[in-house]
N, C-alpha and C positions, 0 to 999 in steps of 0.2 A: 719550136714546133715544125716539121717538115712540110713542104707543098703538098707531097702526097698524102700525109695526114689530113691537111686542110681540105685536099679535094675528095677523099673519102668521107670525111666528116660531114662535109655540104650534101654529098650523095644520100648518105645515111639520114640527114636532116630533112632534106626533100622528100625522100621516102615516107619518112613517118609522119611529117605535117601533110604531105600530099595524101596518103591514105585516109588519115583523120578527116581531111577536107572532103573528100567523095564519100565518107561514111553514110550519110544520107540516102545516097544511091543503092548501097549495099543494104540498109535495112529496109529499104522499101521493097525488095524482093521478098521479104518475109511479113509483108504487111497483112497476110494471112492471120498471123498470131498476135497475140496482144504484147504489149510491152514487157509486163511482168515475166510471161512466158519465155520471150525472147532474152532477158537478162538473167533469168534462172537457167537456162540452158548455157548462156554466155558464162556464168560462174563455174558451173560444173566442167564445162569442157574445157576453159581456160585453166582450172585447177588441174586436171590430168594431163593438160600439155606441159604445163609449168613442172609438176611433179616429174614426168618423163624426161624432161630436158635437164634437171637437176640429177636426175639418175643416170644419165648418158654421161653427164659431165662430172660425174662423182661430188656432187655438192648437196645431195640429201642431208648431210651433216649439219649443213647452215640451218635448216629447218629446225633441226633440235636445239641448235644454239639460240635461235630467236624463241622458240618454245620456252627456254627455260630462263629468258630474259625478261621478268614481269613488266619492266619499263616498257620495253619495246612492243610487248603482246598488248599491253594495254592500249597504246597508241595507234598500234596497227588495227587493233578492232575498231576503235573509232574511225579509223580512215578506210575500212572495209563498208562501215555503214555508210559512210559518205559518198563512196564511189559508186555504191549499189544505187543510191539516190540519184545521182549524176547521171549513170548508165540509163535508169528507167526513164528520168525526164527527157533524155536525149533519144531515144529510141521512139517515146511518145511524140516527140516533135516531128521526128523523121517520117512518121507513119499516119500523122495526122494534119498535115498540112501546115505545120509550123517551123520548117527548116529555117527561114529568116529569123525568127528568135532564138533558134540555136546558134546561128552566126554571131546575133548580138550578143550571147551570153558569153562566147569565148572573146569576142572584142573588147567586152569592156572587163572580162576576168584580170586583166594586169592591173586595171585602176582598184578594182576590189581587192585584190591582193593588198595594195598599198594600202587601202583603208583599214583592212584587217590589221596589218602591221602597226598602223596607228591606235586602234583600238584595243589589241591583245598585247602587242610587244612595247607600246609606248613609244614608238619612233617617232621622229620628227621630221616634218616634210619640208622641202624647198617652196619657194613661191610658185614656181611654175608647175610643180606638182600639183599644189592647191587649185591653181587655175584649170588644170586639166580635169581634175576631179569635179569642179564647179561645172565646167563646159559639158562634162559627162551626165551629169545630174539632170542638166537642163535637157540634154538629149533625151534621157529616159524619161522626163516628165513630158516633153513633145510626142514621143513614140506612146506614151500612156493615152496620152489625149487621142491619138490618130487610131490606136486600136479600141479606144473606149474603155480600156482598164488597164491595169499596170501589166507590163510584159513579165508575167509570173515565171513562164518557162524559162527566159533568159536569165532572171534573177536566180531562181532555183538553181540552173546551171553554173553560172557565175561564182555563186556564193559557196554552193557544195563543192566546186573544184578548187577555189579558193582555200575553203578550210581543211579540203584533203591535203592540199600542199603544204599548209601551217602543221598539220596533224603529223606529216611524214618528217617535217623538220624537227619537231619534237622527239619524233622516235628516234632519230638519228640518221646521220648519213652512211653508216656502216653495211647497210643492208643493200645488195645489188637489186637491180629491176625485177629480175625474173624470181628471185628469192621474196622480195617483197609482194609482188603479184600473186606467188603461191601461197604465202601465209594468209594475205587476206582473202583470195578465193577459198582457201579451207576452211577459215573462218564461218565463211557465209554458205558454205556447201551444204551444211544440214538445212538451214532455211529454204535455200533454193531446192533442194531435193524433196523437202516438204511441200513446197508451192506445185513442183511438177506431179508429186503423189495425188495433191488435192484437185489438180486440174485432170488428171487421168481418172478419178473417181467421178467427175462429174461429166466425163465423157468429152472434155474440151481440149486433151492433148493432140497437137497436129501431127505427131508421128502416125496417128491412126488414121487422120480423115485426109491427109494430104499424101500419105504413101513416102517412099524412099527418097525422092527429093526434097521433101520438107526436112526430112532428118538430116541430109547433107547440107542443107543451107543451116540448119540451127546448129548443128556439129561444127561447122566451119567458123562460128564465133570465136571459138576458141584460137584458131589459127589469127583470125581478124584482129584479135585482141593483144596477143602477144606479139605478133610479127612488127607492128608499127612501134611497141613500147622497147622492143629489143634495139630497133633502128635508132630510136631518140637516145636510148642509153649509150650506143655506139658513137652517136654524132657528138653527145654530151662530153666523151673522153676525147675528142679531137679537134672541139671547136670552142673559141671563148665563149663565155657566158652572154655576152653582149650580141654576138653574133647569133647566137641561139634565139635571144629575146626578140631580135627583129625578124628572123624568120618565122616565129610563131605566128605572126599575122596571116600567114599563108592558109592556115587552115580556117579560120573564119571568112575568109577572103573567098576561097573555093566554095563554102557552104553558102556564103552569099549568092555566087553564080548559079551554084544548083538549086536554091531556092527561087529566085527572081528568073533565071531563064529556061531551066529545065523543067521545074516543077510548075512554073508560072504562078507563083504566089504573087498577092496584088501587093503593088507599092503606091501608096497614094502621095501627093504632093507633101503632105505633111509627115508621111514616113521617111521620105527622101531627106527632108529636113532634119529630122531626128538623126536618121543615120550619119548625116554629113557633120552633125555636131560630135557625135561619137568620134568620127575619124579625127576631126580636128582635135579633140581632147588628146587621142592617142598620138597624133603628130607633135604636140607638143610636149607631152610626157616621153616620147621617144628622144626627141631633140634635147631635152633636159637631161635624161639618162646618158646619153652618149657624151655631152658636154661634161657632166659630172665624173664619167669615167675616164676622160682625156684629163681633167684637173688631177684625179687621183693617180692617173699614171705619171704625171709630171711631178707631182708632190714627192712620189715615191722615188724617182729618178733623183731628184734634187736632194732627197734625203741619202740617198746612196753615195752620191757625189761628195756631200758633206762628210758622211764617215770615211770615204776612201780619202780626202784632204786630210782629216784629222789624224788618220793611221799613218799617212806619208810624213806628217808633221812630228807625230811622236819618233819615228824612227830616225828623222834628221837630229833630233835632240837627245 
């Protein structure tokens, strides 16, 4: 992998994770609309933009291929339902003073993904992974005490996104990022259009009450959804998975700053303890992951050297 590829991959990753990190500020500009209306617009405008991109790049045939694949279609329908739940919870958090909970959700998401892998894929965990999960669980309990209730928004975000990733894995890795988003939003569009029609019938559609400015903001959700996703896909082609894994913490870190510093959400001493436990769990998890990756690379290198020696020995004899 060339240095230019790495640098461009890093730039794409920083753009994707940075945009996702400041999303609360973006959605706060649409606080006049409900989370349901914003997400319905996000689905419709994302679908139109993705289809336009595929048409311009002559990849519309990919949609027909996916539509004819019952296996992919089934899992992408489940993925669509999960991402719509995730989007709704996130927008609700951004516009109802719960940005810190949104950041918590994405901090614990990697650990939730590991838990889902154990429960659903029956994977085995290393000791340090168990310790990280235990520490994170203590952190969540501490935050539940601080809030007076479990951090439901954070848990919905973490589990919906974890299950979304798992479902996409079952669907297969053959589908590109834009194609996948196009299919998911196409599947969701009838429901989104139904929601917008229902809101319009009740006189609660904000195109009418807030004029063209609200229309532009809501229409921009298509670009806001597709741009970071495309940047992430470009980064994933240029950077090692380990680098992407470490950079992903930029998103919840920026969200935390937005919630604590810009939105001035309250952080009690007990909340700080809960978040600190989560951060320590992530540090354990990340260090263990890096050590495991190094061991794996070393084992592969040693295996390659053994095979080369065996090949040389056979040539001599």
